[in-house]
N, CA, C and O of each residue as an XYZ file, in Angstrom:
568
protein
N     -14.848     13.353    -69.847
C     -13.892     14.293    -70.419
C     -13.536     13.840    -71.830
O     -13.372     12.649    -72.096
N     -13.421     14.796    -72.710
C     -13.073     14.515    -74.106
C     -11.553     14.612    -74.263
O     -10.937     15.621    -73.919
N     -10.974     13.542    -74.789
C      -9.532     13.507    -75.011
C      -9.236     13.579    -76.502
O     -10.084     13.225    -77.321
N      -8.023     14.039    -76.864
C      -7.647     14.114    -78.275
C      -7.633     12.725    -78.925
O      -7.331     11.718    -78.285
N      -7.965     12.711    -80.190
C      -8.046     11.460    -80.953
C      -6.736     10.672    -80.901
O      -6.758      9.450    -80.757
N      -5.605     11.353    -81.017
C      -4.313     10.660    -81.030
C      -4.070      9.895    -79.727
O      -3.503      8.802    -79.747
N      -4.491     10.458    -78.605
C      -4.295      9.810    -77.305
C      -5.236      8.616    -77.164
O      -4.837      7.558    -76.678
N      -6.474      8.789    -77.586
C      -7.461      7.708    -77.519
C      -7.024      6.530    -78.390
O      -7.096      5.377    -77.964
N      -6.572      6.822    -79.605
C      -6.128      5.758    -80.514
C      -4.928      4.997    -79.954
O      -4.873      3.771    -80.048
N      -3.973      5.712    -79.375
C      -2.795      5.045    -78.818
C      -3.189      4.189    -77.617
O      -2.675      3.082    -77.458
N      -4.085      4.679    -76.777
C      -4.527      3.896    -75.620
C      -5.231      2.623    -76.074
O      -5.042      1.561    -75.480
N      -6.035      2.725    -77.115
C      -6.713      1.539    -77.646
C      -5.701      0.544    -78.204
O      -5.839     -0.665    -78.018
N      -4.685      1.061    -78.888
C      -3.657      0.187    -79.459
C      -2.850     -0.517    -78.359
O      -2.522     -1.697    -78.486
N      -2.536      0.203    -77.292
C      -1.791     -0.380    -76.176
C      -2.680     -1.287    -75.330
O      -2.232     -2.330    -74.854
N      -3.924     -0.897    -75.146
C      -4.869     -1.685    -74.359
C      -4.627     -1.592    -72.859
O      -3.844     -0.773    -72.379
N      -5.320     -2.453    -72.144
C      -5.177     -2.506    -70.693
C      -3.787     -3.054    -70.369
O      -3.345     -3.988    -71.038
N      -3.096     -2.526    -69.394
C      -3.459     -1.655    -68.285
C      -3.159     -0.170    -68.501
O      -3.117      0.590    -67.533
N      -2.952      0.254    -69.731
C      -2.707      1.672    -70.008
C      -4.029      2.427    -69.951
O      -5.054      1.939    -70.428
N      -3.998      3.617    -69.366
C      -5.196      4.443    -69.305
C      -4.826      5.887    -69.605
O      -3.649      6.246    -69.639
N      -5.832      6.699    -69.820
C      -5.623      8.119    -70.108
C      -5.897      8.910    -68.846
O      -6.898      8.688    -68.164
N      -4.993      9.842    -68.539
C      -5.161     10.741    -67.399
C      -4.667     12.119    -67.795
O      -3.760     12.254    -68.616
N      -5.269     13.136    -67.208
C      -4.731     14.481    -67.342
C      -3.669     14.654    -66.269
O      -3.967     14.585    -65.076
N      -2.434     14.878    -66.690
C      -1.323     15.078    -65.768
C      -0.671     16.399    -66.123
O      -0.230     16.602    -67.254
N      -0.612     17.290    -65.158
C      -0.068     18.640    -65.385
C      -0.746     19.309    -66.584
O      -0.084     19.929    -67.417
N      -2.055     19.177    -66.658
C      -2.900     19.812    -67.679
C      -2.673     19.276    -69.088
O      -3.027     19.935    -70.065
N      -2.089     18.093    -69.199
C      -1.858     17.467    -70.503
C      -2.473     16.070    -70.508
O      -2.307     15.322    -69.545
N      -3.184     15.708    -71.582
C      -3.687     14.338    -71.663
C      -2.517     13.383    -71.910
O      -1.848     13.457    -72.941
N      -2.284     12.493    -70.956
C      -1.157     11.558    -71.011
C      -1.666     10.132    -70.891
O      -2.782      9.884    -70.434
N      -0.833      9.215    -71.306
C      -1.094      7.812    -71.027
C      -0.406      7.484    -69.715
O       0.625      8.063    -69.374
N      -0.986      6.556    -68.994
C      -0.532      6.243    -67.650
C      -0.646      4.746    -67.431
O      -1.571      4.101    -67.923
N       0.309      4.199    -66.683
C       0.221      2.792    -66.290
C       0.722      2.642    -64.860
O       1.862      2.986    -64.547
N      -0.128      2.134    -64.018
C       0.244      1.824    -62.645
C       0.928      0.459    -62.670
O       0.327     -0.526    -63.098
N       2.168      0.394    -62.217
C       2.914     -0.864    -62.238
C       2.581     -1.754    -61.038
O       3.044     -2.892    -60.952
N       1.782     -1.231    -60.123
C       1.285     -1.984    -58.960
C       2.393     -2.492    -58.036
O       2.241     -3.513    -57.365
N       3.502     -1.763    -58.015
C       4.599     -2.118    -57.113
C       5.168     -0.881    -56.414
O       6.289     -0.903    -55.905
N       4.380      0.197    -56.397
C       4.846      1.450    -55.822
C       5.370      2.416    -56.875
O       5.701      3.559    -56.563
N       5.447      1.958    -58.122
C       5.909      2.781    -59.241
C       4.779      2.948    -60.242
O       3.885      2.106    -60.332
N       4.826      4.034    -60.990
C       3.943      4.156    -62.148
C       4.687      4.835    -63.282
O       5.774      5.384    -63.102
N       4.075      4.784    -64.453
C       4.698      5.292    -65.673
C       3.784      6.346    -66.285
O       2.579      6.135    -66.426
N       4.368      7.474    -66.643
C       3.668      8.578    -67.299
C       4.236      8.720    -68.711
O       5.445      8.865    -68.888
N       3.360      8.679    -69.706
C       3.767      8.740    -71.113
C       3.261     10.055    -71.681
O       2.054     10.260    -71.811
N       4.186     10.945    -72.017
C       3.829     12.303    -72.443
C       4.243     12.554    -73.888
O       5.207     11.971    -74.384
N       3.507     13.419    -74.543
C       3.843     13.820    -75.906
C       3.049     13.104    -76.973
O       3.231     13.374    -78.160
N       2.160     12.185    -76.575
C       1.335     11.480    -77.561
C       0.409     12.472    -78.245
O       0.136     12.365    -79.441
N      -0.077     13.454    -77.459
C      -0.914     14.507    -78.033
C      -0.004     15.618    -78.538
O       0.662     16.298    -77.759
N       0.011     15.787    -79.842
C       0.850     16.799    -80.469
C       0.295     17.103    -81.851
O      -0.391     16.275    -82.450
N       0.588     18.264    -82.342
C       0.147     18.625    -83.685
C       1.107     18.083    -84.759
O       0.805     18.142    -85.951
N       2.249     17.561    -84.334
C       3.202     16.982    -85.289
C       2.640     15.685    -85.852
O       1.846     15.004    -85.203
N       3.056     15.358    -87.048
C       2.659     14.081    -87.651
C       3.196     12.947    -86.794
O       4.298     13.040    -86.253
N       2.429     11.888    -86.670
C       2.774     10.778    -85.784
C       4.171     10.220    -86.068
O       4.922      9.930    -85.137
N       4.519     10.069    -87.336
C       5.824      9.483    -87.662
C       6.990     10.399    -87.286
O       8.122      9.930    -87.169
N       6.734     11.702    -87.093
C       7.785     12.647    -86.708
C       7.777     12.965    -85.215
O       8.677     13.640    -84.715
N       6.782     12.487    -84.522
C       6.599     12.821    -83.121
C       7.524     11.980    -82.247
O       7.698     10.784    -82.479
N       8.108     12.615    -81.251
C       8.923     11.930    -80.253
C       8.291     12.197    -78.889
O       7.908     13.323    -78.574
N       8.193     11.155    -78.103
C       7.555     11.280    -76.802
C       8.579     10.976    -75.709
O       9.715     10.604    -76.001
N       8.173     11.135    -74.457
C       9.030     10.730    -73.355
C       8.190      9.991    -72.325
O       6.982     10.193    -72.206
N       8.873      9.133    -71.590
C       8.225      8.328    -70.564
C       8.990      8.519    -69.263
O      10.219      8.463    -69.233
N       8.242      8.745    -68.190
C       8.844      8.911    -66.873
C       8.400      7.790    -65.946
O       7.222      7.434    -65.896
N       9.353      7.247    -65.219
C       9.084      6.282    -64.155
C       9.035      7.061    -62.848
O       9.982      7.764    -62.496
N       7.924      6.930    -62.134
C       7.727      7.631    -60.865
C       7.678      6.648    -59.717
O       7.074      5.581    -59.831
N       8.314      7.001    -58.609
C       8.146      6.275    -57.357
C       7.006      6.955    -56.617
O       7.097      8.124    -56.241
N       5.950      6.216    -56.419
C       4.785      6.736    -55.710
C       4.779      6.194    -54.287
O       4.319      6.866    -53.364
N       5.284      4.994    -54.113
C       5.317      4.365    -52.793
C       4.001      3.698    -52.469
O       3.043      3.752    -53.240
N       3.979      3.087    -51.343
C       2.781      2.405    -50.877
C       2.210      3.283    -49.772
O       2.454      3.043    -48.589
N       1.466      4.277    -50.154
C       0.988      5.268    -49.203
C      -0.337      4.844    -48.568
O      -1.255      4.366    -49.234
N      -0.391      5.038    -47.273
C      -1.624      4.742    -46.548
C      -2.730      5.735    -46.906
O      -3.902      5.364    -46.981
N      -2.355      7.000    -47.127
C      -3.362      8.021    -47.389
C      -3.706      8.159    -48.869
O      -4.541      8.990    -49.229
N      -3.083      7.365    -49.728
C      -3.385      7.300    -51.161
C      -3.183      8.625    -51.897
O      -3.795      8.835    -52.944
N      -2.361      9.504    -51.391
C      -2.060     10.738    -52.115
C      -0.731     10.571    -52.829
O       0.044      9.669    -52.512
N      -0.472     11.441    -53.790
C       0.789     11.381    -54.515
C       1.787     12.413    -53.996
O       2.781     12.707    -54.659
N       1.524     12.960    -52.816
C       2.484     13.916    -52.274
C       3.792     13.187    -52.003
O       3.803     12.095    -51.434
N       4.869     13.792    -52.408
C       6.163     13.162    -52.224
C       6.557     12.229    -53.355
O       7.590     11.565    -53.270
N       5.763     12.163    -54.407
C       6.124     11.324    -55.555
C       7.459     11.814    -56.113
O       7.743     13.012    -56.110
N       8.268     10.879    -56.589
C       9.606     11.228    -57.067
C       9.857     10.597    -58.428
O       9.605      9.409    -58.633
N      10.357     11.408    -59.354
C      10.729     10.873    -60.664
C      12.034     10.093    -60.509
O      12.982     10.555    -59.873
N      12.060      8.902    -61.105
C      13.220      8.020    -60.986
C      13.999      7.969    -62.295
O      15.229      7.995    -62.293
N      13.280      7.896    -63.411
C      13.946      7.782    -64.707
C      13.120      8.501    -65.758
O      11.891      8.447    -65.741
N      13.797      9.168    -66.665
C      13.179      9.893    -67.771
C      13.803      9.356    -69.058
O      15.006      9.494    -69.276
N      12.974      8.740    -69.910
C      13.451      8.217    -71.190
C      12.906      9.135    -72.281
O      11.693      9.318    -72.384
N      13.779      9.705    -73.084
C      13.365     10.694    -74.083
C      13.561     10.190    -75.503
O      14.190      9.160    -75.745
N      12.996     10.956    -76.438
C      13.151     10.711    -77.879
C      12.629      9.339    -78.306
O      13.239      8.667    -79.138
N      11.505      8.934    -77.734
C      10.898      7.641    -78.066
C       9.983      7.825    -79.269
O       9.177      8.756    -79.275
N      10.074      6.976    -80.285
C       9.134      7.056    -81.405
C       7.699      6.871    -80.898
O       7.447      6.093    -79.978
N       6.789      7.585    -81.503
C       5.390      7.533    -81.066
C       4.685      6.341    -81.709
O       3.897      6.501    -82.641
N       4.977      5.145    -81.197
C       4.259      3.956    -81.643
C       4.105      3.007    -80.459
O       4.895      3.039    -79.516
N       3.083      2.169    -80.522
C       2.735      1.306    -79.392
C       3.862      0.343    -79.037
O       4.095      0.080    -77.857
N       4.557     -0.181    -80.023
C       5.630     -1.130    -79.751
C       6.753     -0.479    -78.941
O       7.225     -1.058    -77.963
N       7.178      0.704    -79.336
C       8.245      1.409    -78.609
C       7.788      1.763    -77.198
O       8.543      1.594    -76.241
N       6.563      2.250    -77.063
C       6.035      2.610    -75.751
C       5.991      1.384    -74.848
O       6.431      1.438    -73.699
N       5.464      0.291    -75.360
C       5.343     -0.920    -74.546
C       6.731     -1.478    -74.179
O       6.938     -1.922    -73.050
N       7.656     -1.456    -75.108
C       9.013     -1.941    -74.844
C       9.662     -1.150    -73.710
O      10.203     -1.735    -72.771
N       9.608      0.173    -73.798
C      10.216      1.011    -72.760
C       9.502      0.806    -71.426
O      10.153      0.713    -70.386
N       8.181      0.736    -71.446
C       7.433      0.535    -70.206
C       7.807     -0.784    -69.538
O       7.967     -0.832    -68.318
N       7.947     -1.844    -70.312
C       8.341     -3.134    -69.740
C       9.765     -3.082    -69.189
O      10.049     -3.709    -68.168
N      10.658     -2.353    -69.841
C      12.013     -2.194    -69.334
C      11.999     -1.406    -68.017
O      12.744     -1.722    -67.089
N      11.150     -0.386    -67.949
C      11.014      0.387    -66.709
C      10.413     -0.468    -65.592
O      10.797     -0.333    -64.430
N       9.481     -1.337    -65.938
C       8.890     -2.243    -64.959
C       9.965     -3.176    -64.385
O      10.032     -3.375    -63.172
N      10.796     -3.742    -65.252
C      11.888     -4.607    -64.803
C      12.866     -3.829    -63.925
O      13.342     -4.341    -62.911
N      13.164     -2.590    -64.321
C      14.072     -1.743    -63.553
C      13.482     -1.446    -62.175
O      14.198     -1.483    -61.175
N      12.191     -1.153    -62.117
C      11.558     -0.862    -60.829
C      11.606     -2.088    -59.916
O      11.837     -1.957    -58.714
N      11.392     -3.263    -60.473
C      11.475     -4.490    -59.672
C      12.902     -4.735    -59.176
O      13.104     -5.246    -58.075
N      13.879     -4.368    -59.991
C      15.284     -4.485    -59.581
C      15.566     -3.567    -58.390
O      16.229     -3.970    -57.434
N      15.060     -2.336    -58.452
C      15.240     -1.396    -57.342
C      14.604     -1.936    -56.066
O      15.176     -1.817    -54.983
N      13.428     -2.527    -56.197
C      12.750     -3.113    -55.031
C      13.561     -4.282    -54.467
O      13.735     -4.397    -53.254
N      14.056     -5.148    -55.359
C      14.824     -6.318    -54.924
C      16.130     -5.912    -54.224
O      16.596     -6.601    -53.318
N      16.705     -4.799    -54.652
C      17.945     -4.305    -54.045
C      17.698     -3.569    -52.735
O      18.645     -3.149    -52.071
N      16.434     -3.411    -52.360
C      16.102     -2.738    -51.107
C      16.248     -1.239    -51.145
O      16.416     -0.605    -50.104
N      16.187     -0.661    -52.326
C      16.336      0.800    -52.432
C      15.042      1.542    -52.121
O      15.043      2.769    -52.013
N      13.944      0.815    -51.976
C      12.644      1.418    -51.699
C      12.181      0.951    -50.330
O      11.890     -0.229    -50.131
N      12.117      1.875    -49.397
C      11.702      1.541    -48.038
C      10.518      2.420    -47.673
O      10.616      3.647    -47.702
N       9.409      1.799    -47.331
C       8.171      2.496    -47.033
C       7.852      3.448    -48.181
O       7.627      3.012    -49.310
N       7.832      4.749    -47.892
C       7.514      5.715    -48.933
C       8.740      6.474    -49.419
O       8.597      7.493    -50.094
N       9.935      6.007    -49.097
C      11.133      6.697    -49.551
C      11.927      5.792    -50.478
O      11.801      4.568    -50.447
N      12.743      6.426    -51.298
C      13.569      5.673    -52.244
C      14.964      6.265    -52.229
O      15.137      7.479    -52.124
N      15.945      5.406    -52.335
C      17.340      5.843    -52.272
C      17.975      5.695    -53.646
O      18.680      4.724    -53.921
N      17.713      6.677    -54.504
C      18.310      6.703    -55.838
C      18.182      8.116    -56.393
O      17.193      8.803    -56.136
N      19.166      8.540    -57.140
C      19.089      9.839    -57.809
C      18.336      9.679    -59.120
O      18.471      8.657    -59.794
N      17.547     10.678    -59.486
C      16.827     10.582    -60.763
C      17.790     10.507    -61.937
O      18.887     11.063    -61.887
N      17.375      9.817    -62.994
C      18.230      9.661    -64.157
C      17.513      9.977    -65.449
O      16.293     10.135    -65.487
N      18.292     10.066    -66.499
C      17.766     10.398    -67.820
C      18.553      9.602    -68.848
O      19.772      9.467    -68.745
N      17.840      9.072    -69.848
C      18.511      8.333    -70.917
C      17.703      8.512    -72.205
O      16.480      8.650    -72.171
N      18.390      8.509    -73.310
C      17.773      8.606    -74.623
C      17.326      7.207    -75.066
O      17.977      6.214    -74.741
N      16.230      7.133    -75.798
C      15.652      5.870    -76.258
C      16.668      5.019    -77.023
O      16.822      3.834    -76.729
N      17.356      5.602    -77.991
C      18.308      4.841    -78.807
C      19.415      4.232    -77.950
O      19.816      3.088    -78.162
N      19.899      4.998    -76.990
C      20.940      4.486    -76.104
C      20.393      3.347    -75.238
O      21.070      2.338    -75.037
N      19.191      3.504    -74.736
C      18.566      2.458    -73.930
C      18.397      1.170    -74.723
O      18.735      0.092    -74.234
N      17.882      1.271    -75.934
C      17.650      0.091    -76.767
C      18.978     -0.576    -77.120
O      19.066     -1.804    -77.135
N      20.010      0.215    -77.405
C      21.309     -0.383    -77.737
C      21.911     -1.115    -76.542
O      22.581     -2.132    -76.722
N      21.686     -0.623    -75.334
C      22.183     -1.297    -74.132
C      21.321     -2.498    -73.757
O      21.820     -3.501    -73.245
N      20.037     -2.384    -74.016
C      19.110     -3.473    -73.699
C      18.594     -3.470    -72.279
O      17.756     -4.300    -71.926
N      19.078     -2.548    -71.449
C      18.612     -2.455    -70.066
C      19.136     -1.168    -69.452
O      19.988     -0.484    -70.019
N      18.604     -0.860    -68.281
C      19.128      0.260    -67.512
C      20.346     -0.239    -66.769
O      20.306     -1.292    -66.132
N      21.437      0.520    -66.849
C      22.663      0.110    -66.180
C      22.800      0.841    -64.855
O      21.938      1.633    -64.473
N      23.870      0.570    -64.176
C      24.101      1.195    -62.880
C      24.119      2.710    -63.029
O      24.422      3.237    -64.099
N      23.797      3.389    -61.959
C      23.670      4.839    -61.955
C      24.867      5.548    -62.566
O      24.695      6.497    -63.332
N      26.066      5.110    -62.246
C      27.264      5.798    -62.716
C      27.398      5.744    -64.227
O      27.968      6.659    -64.822
N      26.892      4.704    -64.860
C      27.005      4.550    -66.307
C      25.846      5.211    -67.046
O      26.040      5.815    -68.101
N      24.638      5.096    -66.488
C      23.435      5.424    -67.236
C      22.783      6.716    -66.786
O      22.228      7.445    -67.608
N      22.838      7.010    -65.520
C      22.039      8.110    -65.011
C      22.837      9.375    -64.845
O      24.007      9.360    -64.463
N      22.175     10.468    -65.141
C      22.735     11.783    -64.931
C      21.708     12.550    -64.106
O      20.505     12.326    -64.241
N      22.176     13.440    -63.266
C      21.245     14.237    -62.483
C      20.338     15.047    -63.398
O      20.782     15.608    -64.400
N      19.085     15.098    -63.042
C      18.121     15.923    -63.803
C      18.152     17.313    -63.245
O      17.427     18.185    -63.723
């Protein structure tokens, strides 16, 4: 499959373990966190100039499914207004990875279910806080 140049270049800049996948008919960057969560990076492909482009990243709970399907996948966190550069993408992804491990350590993920409401946060607010905070402070229903 032929992917847009902007997506290919960003994947090369980020390197492994980021890969390109078509998600909801859009070429996206993807990273499996290998703990029942994965990250979807959307908006890299756009006609806007790279320096003006803002992307979003979603943390998904996929679970440890025996049948290897994504049925029942649940969005956990949506980070918006991220600058389209590898450093910002990698920073947010690593923060989401730490957050996912925190959820696992707290026992909020049992088998294929998760006990948390989806949340949303803006990139600037996330960076100023330095981490994802408790649901009441950081998360709003999507």
